[in-house]
VEXVOTOR-991989 format. One record per residue (C-alpha): residue number from 1; x, z, y. Coordinates in steps of 0.1 Angstrom, whole numbers. Last residue first. Example, Ala and Ser with C-alpha at 12.3 -4.5 7.8 and 13.67 -1.06 7.14 Angstrom:
<lumros>
+------+-------+-------+-------+
: paba :    px :    pz :    py :
+------+-------+-------+-------+
:    2 :   137 :    71 :   -11 :
:    1 :   123 :    78 :   -45 :
+------+-------+-------+-------+
</lumros>
This chain:
<lumros>
+------+-------+-------+-------+
: paba :    px :    pz :    py :
+------+-------+-------+-------+
:  476 :   834 :  1000 :   967 :
:  475 :   835 :  1010 :  1002 :
:  474 :   803 :  1010 :  1021 :
:  473 :   800 :  1049 :  1029 :
:  472 :   838 :  1052 :  1044 :
:  471 :   843 :  1024 :  1063 :
:  470 :   806 :  1021 :  1073 :
:  469 :   808 :  1055 :  1089 :
:  468 :   836 :  1054 :  1102 :
:  467 :   835 :  1019 :  1122 :
:  466 :   834 :  1025 :  1159 :
:  465 :   862 :  1053 :  1158 :
:  464 :   882 :  1036 :  1134 :
:  463 :   884 :  1004 :  1160 :
:  462 :   890 :  1026 :  1186 :
:  461 :   917 :  1044 :  1172 :
:  460 :   937 :  1014 :  1160 :
:  459 :   932 :   996 :  1195 :
:  458 :   950 :  1028 :  1208 :
:  457 :   976 :  1032 :  1183 :
:  456 :   991 :   993 :  1181 :
:  455 :   988 :   997 :  1222 :
:  454 :  1009 :  1025 :  1223 :
:  453 :  1036 :  1008 :  1199 :
:  452 :  1035 :   973 :  1210 :
:  451 :  1039 :   984 :  1250 :
:  450 :  1068 :  1008 :  1243 :
:  449 :  1083 :   981 :  1224 :
:  448 :  1078 :   954 :  1252 :
:  447 :  1090 :   980 :  1281 :
:  446 :  1118 :   979 :  1259 :
:  445 :  1127 :   943 :  1269 :
:  444 :  1114 :   944 :  1303 :
:  443 :  1139 :   978 :  1309 :
:  442 :  1167 :   961 :  1289 :
:  441 :  1160 :   927 :  1311 :
:  440 :  1163 :   938 :  1345 :
:  439 :  1175 :   910 :  1367 :
:  438 :  1169 :   878 :  1350 :
:  437 :  1138 :   892 :  1329 :
:  436 :  1116 :   902 :  1360 :
:  435 :  1094 :   874 :  1365 :
:  434 :  1100 :   854 :  1333 :
:  433 :  1100 :   890 :  1310 :
:  432 :  1071 :   897 :  1327 :
:  431 :  1051 :   869 :  1318 :
:  430 :  1059 :   867 :  1284 :
:  429 :  1056 :   900 :  1279 :
:  428 :  1023 :   901 :  1287 :
:  427 :  1014 :   868 :  1267 :
:  426 :  1029 :   882 :  1235 :
:  425 :  1011 :   917 :  1234 :
:  424 :   979 :   909 :  1242 :
:  423 :   968 :   887 :  1218 :
:  422 :   991 :   903 :  1199 :
:  421 :   972 :   937 :  1200 :
:  420 :   941 :   922 :  1193 :
:  419 :   947 :   901 :  1165 :
:  418 :   966 :   935 :  1148 :
:  417 :   937 :   959 :  1152 :
:  416 :   913 :   926 :  1138 :
:  415 :   934 :   922 :  1106 :
:  414 :   937 :   959 :  1103 :
:  413 :   898 :   959 :  1104 :
:  412 :   892 :   933 :  1079 :
:  411 :   918 :   953 :  1056 :
:  410 :   899 :   982 :  1058 :
:  409 :   916 :   993 :  1024 :
:  408 :   907 :  1029 :  1033 :
:  407 :   939 :  1042 :  1023 :
:  406 :   952 :  1012 :  1048 :
:  405 :   932 :  1027 :  1076 :
:  404 :   944 :  1060 :  1073 :
:  403 :   980 :  1050 :  1070 :
:  402 :   983 :  1025 :  1091 :
:  401 :   967 :  1054 :  1117 :
:  400 :   993 :  1077 :  1113 :
:  399 :  1019 :  1047 :  1115 :
:  398 :  1004 :  1040 :  1152 :
:  397 :   997 :  1077 :  1164 :
:  396 :  1035 :  1084 :  1157 :
:  395 :  1053 :  1053 :  1176 :
:  394 :  1058 :  1065 :  1208 :
:  393 :  1063 :  1100 :  1200 :
:  392 :  1089 :  1084 :  1176 :
:  391 :  1105 :  1061 :  1202 :
:  390 :  1109 :  1088 :  1231 :
:  389 :  1149 :  1090 :  1224 :
:  388 :  1155 :  1054 :  1223 :
:  387 :  1142 :  1050 :  1265 :
:  386 :  1165 :  1079 :  1271 :
:  385 :  1194 :  1062 :  1253 :
:  384 :  1196 :  1035 :  1277 :
:  383 :  1230 :  1039 :  1295 :
:  382 :  1246 :  1055 :  1262 :
:  381 :  1234 :  1017 :  1247 :
:  380 :  1252 :   998 :  1275 :
:  379 :  1283 :  1025 :  1273 :
:  378 :  1283 :  1019 :  1237 :
:  377 :  1280 :   983 :  1234 :
:  376 :  1310 :   974 :  1261 :
:  375 :  1329 :  1004 :  1243 :
:  374 :  1330 :   983 :  1208 :
:  373 :  1339 :  1015 :  1185 :
:  372 :  1298 :  1012 :  1171 :
:  371 :  1277 :  1031 :  1148 :
:  370 :  1295 :  1067 :  1144 :
:  369 :  1298 :  1069 :  1183 :
:  368 :  1260 :  1056 :  1187 :
:  367 :  1252 :  1089 :  1164 :
:  366 :  1270 :  1111 :  1183 :
:  365 :  1254 :  1104 :  1218 :
:  364 :  1220 :  1103 :  1195 :
:  363 :  1222 :  1140 :  1188 :
:  362 :  1206 :  1158 :  1214 :
:  361 :  1180 :  1139 :  1225 :
:  360 :  1174 :  1128 :  1193 :
:  359 :  1162 :  1163 :  1176 :
:  358 :  1138 :  1166 :  1201 :
:  357 :  1123 :  1131 :  1199 :
:  356 :  1123 :  1137 :  1160 :
:  355 :  1105 :  1172 :  1164 :
:  354 :  1081 :  1155 :  1186 :
:  353 :  1073 :  1134 :  1159 :
:  352 :  1070 :  1159 :  1134 :
:  351 :  1045 :  1176 :  1158 :
:  350 :  1025 :  1142 :  1157 :
:  349 :  1026 :  1134 :  1123 :
:  348 :  1017 :  1171 :  1110 :
:  347 :   987 :  1173 :  1131 :
:  346 :   977 :  1139 :  1126 :
:  345 :   975 :  1150 :  1089 :
:  344 :   953 :  1176 :  1093 :
:  343 :   925 :  1157 :  1118 :
:  342 :   922 :  1123 :  1092 :
:  341 :   920 :  1148 :  1059 :
:  340 :   894 :  1168 :  1078 :
:  339 :   879 :  1142 :  1086 :
:  338 :   875 :  1121 :  1057 :
:  337 :   868 :  1158 :  1036 :
:  336 :   837 :  1159 :  1058 :
:  335 :   830 :  1121 :  1050 :
:  334 :   831 :  1126 :  1010 :
:  333 :   821 :  1091 :   998 :
:  332 :   843 :  1101 :   966 :
:  331 :   863 :  1066 :   970 :
:  330 :   862 :  1073 :  1011 :
:  329 :   880 :  1108 :  1003 :
:  328 :   902 :  1094 :   977 :
:  327 :   915 :  1071 :  1003 :
:  326 :   915 :  1094 :  1029 :
:  325 :   940 :  1115 :  1008 :
:  324 :   963 :  1089 :   997 :
:  323 :   969 :  1070 :  1029 :
:  322 :   973 :  1101 :  1048 :
:  321 :  1001 :  1114 :  1025 :
:  320 :  1021 :  1082 :  1029 :
:  319 :  1013 :  1080 :  1067 :
:  318 :  1028 :  1117 :  1066 :
:  317 :  1058 :  1103 :  1047 :
:  316 :  1059 :  1071 :  1068 :
:  315 :  1069 :  1095 :  1096 :
:  314 :  1104 :  1097 :  1084 :
:  313 :  1107 :  1061 :  1079 :
:  312 :  1095 :  1054 :  1113 :
:  311 :  1118 :  1080 :  1126 :
:  310 :  1145 :  1057 :  1108 :
:  309 :  1137 :  1023 :  1124 :
:  308 :  1129 :  1036 :  1156 :
:  307 :  1160 :  1049 :  1155 :
:  306 :  1180 :  1021 :  1143 :
:  305 :  1163 :  1005 :  1174 :
:  304 :  1190 :  1014 :  1194 :
:  303 :  1218 :  1001 :  1176 :
:  302 :  1204 :   964 :  1173 :
:  301 :  1194 :   971 :  1215 :
:  300 :  1229 :   972 :  1219 :
:  299 :  1243 :   941 :  1197 :
:  298 :  1214 :   920 :  1209 :
:  297 :  1222 :   930 :  1246 :
:  296 :  1261 :   925 :  1242 :
:  295 :  1255 :   891 :  1221 :
:  294 :  1237 :   876 :  1246 :
:  293 :  1208 :   880 :  1269 :
:  292 :  1191 :   852 :  1251 :
:  291 :  1196 :   877 :  1218 :
:  290 :  1176 :   906 :  1230 :
:  289 :  1145 :   881 :  1241 :
:  288 :  1147 :   866 :  1206 :
:  287 :  1148 :   903 :  1191 :
:  286 :  1118 :   917 :  1210 :
:  285 :  1101 :   888 :  1195 :
:  284 :  1110 :   889 :  1162 :
:  283 :  1091 :   925 :  1168 :
:  282 :  1063 :   910 :  1175 :
:  281 :  1068 :   883 :  1145 :
:  280 :  1066 :   915 :  1122 :
:  279 :  1034 :   930 :  1139 :
:  278 :  1020 :   891 :  1136 :
:  277 :  1030 :   885 :  1099 :
:  276 :  1021 :   925 :  1089 :
:  275 :   987 :   918 :  1104 :
:  274 :   981 :   882 :  1084 :
:  273 :   993 :   897 :  1055 :
:  272 :   971 :   931 :  1057 :
:  271 :   940 :   903 :  1060 :
:  270 :   951 :   884 :  1033 :
:  269 :   963 :   911 :  1007 :
:  268 :   929 :   923 :  1011 :
:  267 :   915 :   888 :  1000 :
:  266 :   943 :   883 :   971 :
:  265 :   933 :   918 :   958 :
:  264 :   895 :   910 :   957 :
:  263 :   903 :   874 :   942 :
:  262 :   924 :   887 :   919 :
:  261 :   902 :   911 :   900 :
:  260 :   870 :   880 :   902 :
:  259 :   895 :   855 :   888 :
:  258 :   901 :   876 :   860 :
:  257 :   942 :   890 :   856 :
:  256 :   940 :   915 :   840 :
:  255 :   910 :   906 :   820 :
:  254 :   927 :   873 :   810 :
:  253 :   961 :   893 :   801 :
:  252 :   938 :   917 :   774 :
:  251 :   926 :   884 :   761 :
:  250 :   956 :   869 :   754 :
:  249 :   968 :   901 :   738 :
:  248 :   936 :   901 :   714 :
:  247 :   946 :   863 :   707 :
:  246 :   981 :   871 :   702 :
:  245 :   970 :   898 :   675 :
:  244 :   968 :   934 :   684 :
:  243 :   976 :   962 :   655 :
:  242 :   962 :   995 :   664 :
:  241 :   937 :   985 :   688 :
:  240 :   926 :  1001 :   717 :
:  239 :   894 :  1008 :   727 :
:  238 :   887 :  1005 :   769 :
:  237 :   850 :   993 :   763 :
:  236 :   836 :  1000 :   730 :
:  235 :   803 :   987 :   720 :
:  234 :   802 :   962 :   754 :
:  233 :   838 :   954 :   751 :
:  232 :   871 :   963 :   775 :
:  231 :   902 :   956 :   753 :
:  230 :   925 :   976 :   753 :
:  229 :   959 :   956 :   739 :
:  228 :   980 :   960 :   768 :
:  227 :   976 :   999 :   761 :
:  226 :   972 :  1025 :   785 :
:  225 :   989 :  1057 :   774 :
:  224 :  1021 :  1034 :   777 :
:  223 :  1016 :  1023 :   812 :
:  222 :  1016 :  1058 :   824 :
:  221 :  1051 :  1065 :   810 :
:  220 :  1064 :  1032 :   817 :
:  219 :  1061 :  1040 :   853 :
:  218 :  1090 :  1060 :   857 :
:  217 :  1108 :  1037 :   835 :
:  216 :  1101 :  1003 :   854 :
:  215 :  1105 :  1021 :   892 :
:  214 :  1141 :  1026 :   878 :
:  213 :  1145 :   991 :   869 :
:  212 :  1133 :   984 :   902 :
:  211 :  1156 :  1008 :   921 :
:  210 :  1184 :   992 :   902 :
:  209 :  1178 :   955 :   917 :
:  208 :  1178 :   968 :   948 :
:  207 :  1206 :   984 :   950 :
:  206 :  1223 :   955 :   938 :
:  205 :  1213 :   936 :   963 :
:  204 :  1218 :   963 :   993 :
:  203 :  1257 :   959 :   979 :
:  202 :  1257 :   920 :   977 :
:  201 :  1242 :   922 :  1015 :
:  200 :  1273 :   944 :  1025 :
:  199 :  1299 :   927 :  1005 :
:  198 :  1292 :   893 :  1022 :
:  197 :  1290 :   906 :  1055 :
:  196 :  1330 :   915 :  1047 :
:  195 :  1341 :   912 :  1015 :
:  194 :  1376 :   933 :  1022 :
:  193 :  1376 :   944 :   982 :
:  192 :  1385 :   980 :   991 :
:  191 :  1368 :   986 :  1026 :
:  190 :  1338 :   962 :  1026 :
:  189 :  1330 :   963 :   988 :
:  188 :  1335 :   998 :   985 :
:  187 :  1314 :  1013 :  1015 :
:  186 :  1284 :   985 :  1003 :
:  185 :  1289 :   995 :   968 :
:  184 :  1282 :  1033 :   977 :
:  183 :  1255 :  1028 :  1006 :
:  182 :  1236 :  1006 :   984 :
:  181 :  1239 :  1026 :   950 :
:  180 :  1227 :  1059 :   969 :
:  179 :  1200 :  1042 :   990 :
:  178 :  1183 :  1025 :   961 :
:  177 :  1187 :  1056 :   939 :
:  176 :  1170 :  1077 :   967 :
:  175 :  1147 :  1054 :   970 :
:  174 :  1131 :  1050 :   932 :
:  173 :  1134 :  1090 :   929 :
:  172 :  1114 :  1095 :   962 :
:  171 :  1086 :  1074 :   949 :
:  170 :  1088 :  1093 :   917 :
:  169 :  1084 :  1124 :   935 :
:  168 :  1058 :  1113 :   956 :
:  167 :  1033 :  1103 :   928 :
:  166 :   999 :  1108 :   955 :
:  165 :   983 :  1079 :   929 :
:  164 :   982 :  1055 :   962 :
:  163 :  1022 :  1066 :   965 :
:  162 :  1033 :  1054 :   930 :
:  161 :  1012 :  1021 :   930 :
:  160 :  1026 :  1016 :   967 :
:  159 :  1063 :  1020 :   958 :
:  158 :  1060 :   999 :   921 :
:  157 :  1040 :   969 :   942 :
:  156 :  1069 :   969 :   973 :
:  155 :  1098 :   972 :   945 :
:  154 :  1084 :   942 :   931 :
:  153 :  1090 :   925 :   965 :
:  152 :  1123 :   941 :   965 :
:  151 :  1137 :   929 :   935 :
:  150 :  1124 :   892 :   937 :
:  149 :  1144 :   890 :   970 :
:  148 :  1178 :   906 :   956 :
:  147 :  1197 :   868 :   953 :
:  146 :  1182 :   865 :   994 :
:  145 :  1207 :   890 :  1005 :
:  144 :  1235 :   870 :   998 :
:  143 :  1223 :   839 :  1018 :
:  142 :  1213 :   864 :  1043 :
:  141 :  1248 :   881 :  1052 :
:  140 :  1262 :   844 :  1055 :
:  139 :  1235 :   830 :  1076 :
:  138 :  1234 :   863 :  1097 :
:  137 :  1274 :   856 :  1106 :
:  136 :  1270 :   818 :  1113 :
:  135 :  1243 :   828 :  1135 :
:  134 :  1262 :   852 :  1155 :
:  133 :  1292 :   826 :  1160 :
:  132 :  1265 :   799 :  1169 :
:  131 :  1241 :   819 :  1198 :
:  130 :  1212 :   832 :  1177 :
:  129 :  1179 :   821 :  1189 :
:  128 :  1153 :   832 :  1170 :
:  127 :  1139 :   806 :  1163 :
:  126 :  1173 :   783 :  1152 :
:  125 :  1179 :   815 :  1132 :
:  124 :  1143 :   811 :  1113 :
:  123 :  1142 :   769 :  1107 :
:  122 :  1174 :   773 :  1092 :
:  121 :  1170 :   804 :  1069 :
:  120 :  1136 :   796 :  1056 :
:  119 :  1140 :   756 :  1051 :
:  118 :  1170 :   765 :  1028 :
:  117 :  1148 :   791 :  1011 :
:  116 :  1117 :   775 :  1005 :
:  115 :  1122 :   775 :   970 :
:  114 :  1134 :   808 :   965 :
:  113 :  1100 :   819 :   991 :
:  112 :  1076 :   803 :   963 :
:  111 :  1094 :   822 :   930 :
:  110 :  1091 :   855 :   952 :
:  109 :  1057 :   848 :   959 :
:  108 :  1049 :   841 :   921 :
:  107 :  1069 :   874 :   907 :
:  106 :  1051 :   896 :   934 :
:  105 :  1017 :   884 :   924 :
:  104 :  1026 :   891 :   888 :
:  103 :  1039 :   928 :   902 :
:  102 :  1007 :   936 :   918 :
:  101 :   981 :   920 :   895 :
:  100 :  1001 :   943 :   867 :
:   99 :  1003 :   974 :   890 :
:   98 :   963 :   974 :   899 :
:   97 :   956 :   970 :   862 :
:   96 :   974 :  1000 :   851 :
:   95 :   949 :  1020 :   877 :
:   94 :   921 :  1006 :   860 :
:   93 :   928 :  1009 :   827 :
:   92 :   929 :  1048 :   833 :
:   91 :   889 :  1042 :   834 :
:   90 :   864 :  1045 :   866 :
:   89 :   831 :  1060 :   881 :
:   88 :   837 :  1100 :   862 :
:   87 :   844 :  1114 :   901 :
:   86 :   881 :  1119 :   891 :
:   85 :   882 :  1078 :   877 :
:   84 :   869 :  1072 :   913 :
:   83 :   894 :  1090 :   936 :
:   82 :   922 :  1076 :   917 :
:   81 :   908 :  1042 :   916 :
:   80 :   906 :  1047 :   956 :
:   79 :   941 :  1059 :   955 :
:   78 :   956 :  1031 :   933 :
:   77 :   934 :  1002 :   953 :
:   76 :   952 :  1015 :   991 :
:   75 :   986 :  1019 :   977 :
:   74 :   986 :   984 :   958 :
:   73 :   972 :   973 :   986 :
:   72 :  1000 :   987 :  1010 :
:   71 :  1032 :   979 :   986 :
:   70 :  1022 :   941 :   982 :
:   69 :  1009 :   939 :  1018 :
:   68 :  1048 :   945 :  1022 :
:   67 :  1048 :   901 :  1020 :
:   66 :  1055 :   901 :  1055 :
:   65 :  1081 :   928 :  1052 :
:   64 :  1100 :   900 :  1036 :
:   63 :  1104 :   865 :  1058 :
:   62 :  1099 :   880 :  1092 :
:   61 :  1116 :   914 :  1078 :
:   60 :  1147 :   889 :  1068 :
:   59 :  1146 :   877 :  1100 :
:   58 :  1150 :   907 :  1118 :
:   57 :  1181 :   918 :  1094 :
:   56 :  1196 :   886 :  1102 :
:   55 :  1194 :   895 :  1137 :
:   54 :  1210 :   925 :  1136 :
:   53 :  1230 :   919 :  1112 :
:   52 :  1246 :   888 :  1135 :
:   51 :  1245 :   908 :  1167 :
:   50 :  1267 :   931 :  1149 :
:   49 :  1289 :   902 :  1137 :
:   48 :  1292 :   891 :  1170 :
:   47 :  1300 :   916 :  1186 :
:   46 :  1340 :   909 :  1171 :
:   45 :  1370 :   933 :  1153 :
:   44 :  1347 :   949 :  1127 :
:   43 :  1336 :   984 :  1135 :
:   42 :  1294 :   978 :  1140 :
:   41 :  1300 :   959 :  1109 :
:   40 :  1303 :   991 :  1092 :
:   39 :  1281 :  1010 :  1112 :
:   38 :  1252 :   984 :  1109 :
:   37 :  1254 :   987 :  1072 :
:   36 :  1252 :  1024 :  1072 :
:   35 :  1223 :  1027 :  1094 :
:   34 :  1211 :  1003 :  1071 :
:   33 :  1219 :  1027 :  1041 :
:   32 :  1206 :  1057 :  1063 :
:   31 :  1171 :  1037 :  1073 :
:   30 :  1161 :  1042 :  1034 :
:   29 :  1174 :  1075 :  1030 :
:   28 :  1153 :  1089 :  1057 :
:   27 :  1123 :  1073 :  1033 :
:   26 :  1131 :  1091 :  1005 :
:   25 :  1134 :  1130 :  1021 :
:   24 :  1102 :  1119 :  1043 :
:   23 :  1087 :  1105 :  1006 :
:   22 :  1094 :  1139 :   989 :
:   21 :  1080 :  1154 :  1020 :
:   20 :  1042 :  1140 :  1025 :
:   19 :  1028 :  1147 :   989 :
:   18 :  1038 :  1186 :   997 :
:   17 :  1037 :  1187 :  1029 :
:   16 :  1000 :  1172 :  1026 :
:   15 :   993 :  1204 :  1004 :
:   14 :  1006 :  1233 :  1023 :
:   13 :   984 :  1214 :  1049 :
:   12 :   956 :  1221 :  1030 :
:   11 :   933 :  1194 :  1017 :
:   10 :   934 :  1196 :   984 :
:    9 :   901 :  1173 :   974 :
:    8 :   869 :  1191 :   962 :
:    7 :   860 :  1186 :   927 :
:    6 :   832 :  1158 :   927 :
:    5 :   793 :  1164 :   929 :
:    4 :   795 :  1174 :   962 :
:    3 :   814 :  1146 :   982 :
:    2 :   787 :  1124 :   971 :
:    1 :   785 :  1093 :   937 :
+------+-------+-------+-------+
</lumros>
C-alpha cells in the first residue's frame, strides 16, 4: 500500500498543535504535582527531607520509568495499527488487542516488582550513596509510594494507547485528574493531618489509582465495540458472537495473548527497556554525584532539575504528535508524509523550547523562592540558575527524535542510540568528575547533564538519517 492509495494524513501546523496542545496542558500538570511535592518538602525544617525526596524520586524513576516501554510500545503499535486500518490493512480488533496485551504485561511486571520490593529499596538507596538521614527519609516515602506501582504501570499502557491514536483529549483528562487529586490530597495530608513524607507519597498513590479507573472508563467505549467474544475464523473473521460460551471466551483470550503477538510486544519492549534503563541509570549517576557532595548540593540539584522535568513534559506534547503522525506515515509507506511530519514537528519543538527558556529566565528566581525557604539551598540554586534556564533548548532535540523513533517502532535503533550515548557518557563524566569534582563539583555535574541531552540528539539524528528508508518501508 503506497502513500497515494490511502487518504493523506493531515500534517498541517494547526493539526500538529491540536494534537500537542492537550498533551502539553496535561503534561504540565504532571511535573506540577512533583514540583508541589518538592515545594512542600522544601519547607520542612531540615534539608535532609528534601534531599531524601530527591533521592527517592530518582530511585522511583529507576524502578518505574525503566518500564515506561509500556507507554512507548503501545503508542507506536497503536499509531501503526491506526495507519493500517485507514489503508484497509487492519481491523479495530488490532487496536483493542494492543491495549489488552499491554495491560496484561503491566500486571505481571507489578507483581514481580512487588515481590522484589525489600531488595530493590535496600540496594537502590545504597547504590545512590544517600546520607543516613536522607536515606531514612527516602525509605519512608518509597514504602508508601510502592502501593501505587500497579496503577502507574497500567497508566503507562492507557496513556500510550490513547497517544498512538491521537486521542490526546482523553490523555489530558486522565493526566489532569491524576494531578489535581494528587495535589489536593498531598496538601491535605501534610498540612491538615501532619503526615509528612508519608502524606506526600499517599496523595500520589491515590491520584494514580483514580487516573487508572478514569482511563478504563474512557477506553470502555472503544473496547465495547470490539467484543471479547469476537472470534477470528477463516469463514467469518472478527465475527461477534451474541452469547459467547466460556470456550469462546477462552479462544478469544488465546488469540489476544497468542505467542507470536506477545513475542512481538516483548521484542519491542526489550529494546525500549534497554534504552530506558540506560537513560535512567544516567540520571541516577547524576544523582549519585550530587549526593556525594552532601545534602546541600543534592537538595539544590533536586530543585534545579525540576526545570528539566517541567520542560520535558511540555515538550513531550509535540513528541506525542510526532510519534502518532510518523507512525501513521510509516504504516502507509509514505516517505514524503513522514519527512513533512519530521520537519514540522521539529520546527514546533524548537520554537516551544526557545519560549520555555525565555520564560524560565524571568520566572526562575520566583519559582525557587516558592520551592524552598532554606537560605543555603536557595542561594546555591540562584548561583547556578542560568544552567537550568537553558535546559529546554538542550533537551528539545532529544525529546523530538525520541517521539519520531517511537512512532516508527524502531526498537533496535532506539536501543542502539542509548548504548552509544551511555558508552560515552559514563566514562567521560567519571573522568571529568575525578579530575575536577573536588573544586568544581556543581559545574562538573551540570556538564554531565548537558552532555547527556546533547549527545542523545546528535546520535539519534545520525542513526535516523542513515536508516530512514529502512525504517519507513520495511515496517509491518
